[in-house]
C-alpha positions in Angstrom: -3.2 7.8 27.9 -2.5 7.0 24.7 -4.7 5.8 21.5 -3.8 3.3 19.7 -5.4 3.1 15.7 -6.3 -0.6 14.7 -4.4 -0.7 11.5 -6.3 -0.7 8.4 -6.8 -4.1 6.5 -5.9 -5.6 2.9 -7.7 -6.6 0.4 -5.3 -7.7 -2.7 -6.1 -7.7 -6.7 -7.5 -11.3 -7.7 -4.2 -12.8 -9.3 -1.9 -11.2 -6.3 -1.7 -15.0 -4.4 -0.2 -16.3 -8.3 2.2 -13.0 -8.4 3.7 -13.9 -4.8 4.4 -17.5 -5.6 6.0 -16.0 -8.2 8.2 -13.7 -6.7 11.5 -14.4 -5.7 12.9 -14.6 -2.3 14.0 -11.2 -2.1 11.3 -9.9 -3.5 8.7 -11.3 -0.9 10.9 -9.4 2.1 11.2 -6.6 0.3 7.4 -6.4 -0.5 6.2 -8.1 2.6 8.4 -5.4 4.4 6.6 -2.4 2.6 3.2 -3.7 2.9 3.9 -4.0 6.7 5.0 -0.3 6.6 2.5 0.7 4.4 -0.1 -0.6 7.0 1.6 1.1 9.9 2.7 4.3 8.5 0.0 4.6 5.5 -0.5 8.9 6.6 2.8 9.5 7.9 4.5 12.1 6.2 7.4 11.3 6.0 6.8 7.5 4.7 4.8 8.7 2.0 8.3 10.8 0.5 8.3 9.6 -2.4 5.0 8.2 -3.2 3.1 9.3 -5.7 -1.2 10.5 -5.6 -3.1 10.7 -8.5 -7.1 11.4 -7.5 -7.4 8.8 -4.9 -4.6 6.6 -6.2 -1.5 5.8 -4.6 1.8 4.4 -6.1 5.5 3.7 -5.0 8.9 2.4 -6.8 10.5 -0.2 -5.0 13.8 0.1 -6.7 16.2 -2.2 -4.8 14.2 -4.8 -7.0 12.3 -2.5 -9.6 8.6 -3.2 -8.6 5.4 -0.6 -8.5 3.2 -1.3 -5.6 -0.6 0.9 -6.9 -3.0 1.2 -4.3 -5.9 3.0 -2.9 -7.0 4.0 1.2 -11.0 3.3 1.7 -12.2 4.9 4.8 -15.4 4.6 6.5 -16.6 8.4 4.9 -18.2 9.0 1.7 -15.7 9.5 -1.0 -14.5 13.0 -1.7 -14.9 13.7 1.5 -12.0 14.7 3.2 -10.9 11.9 6.0 -11.4 13.1 9.4 -11.1 9.1 10.3 -8.1 6.5 9.9 -8.5 4.4 6.7 -9.8 1.5 7.2 -8.6 -0.6 4.1 -5.8 -0.4 1.7 -7.0 -1.7 -1.4 -3.6 -3.6 -3.2 -4.5 -2.8 -7.1 -1.1 -3.6 -8.8 2.1 -5.3 -7.5 4.3 -5.9 -9.8 7.5 -5.6 -11.9 8.5 -1.9 -13.5 8.4 -3.4 -17.3 11.8 -2.5 -18.9 
């Protein structure tokens, strides 16, 4: 029997909807694809290649559009404890063009 885990939910920063409205069609496609894959593969070491982890903060660069995404994984257990259960939420803290 195969077990299927429930993918984590997303929480986004308050300005996200306004930022999203300003993104071009290409940016929306790339960011949307990244977030969809992140939700399914957040704990896959292959997908994590190229990400940075600084304390509890994760970051990724989307080079095709020059964006960065910063997020925190929230687990059912207390912070500071090695997670033994899947993440329950992905808190997107930033999604923006990389300043030049």
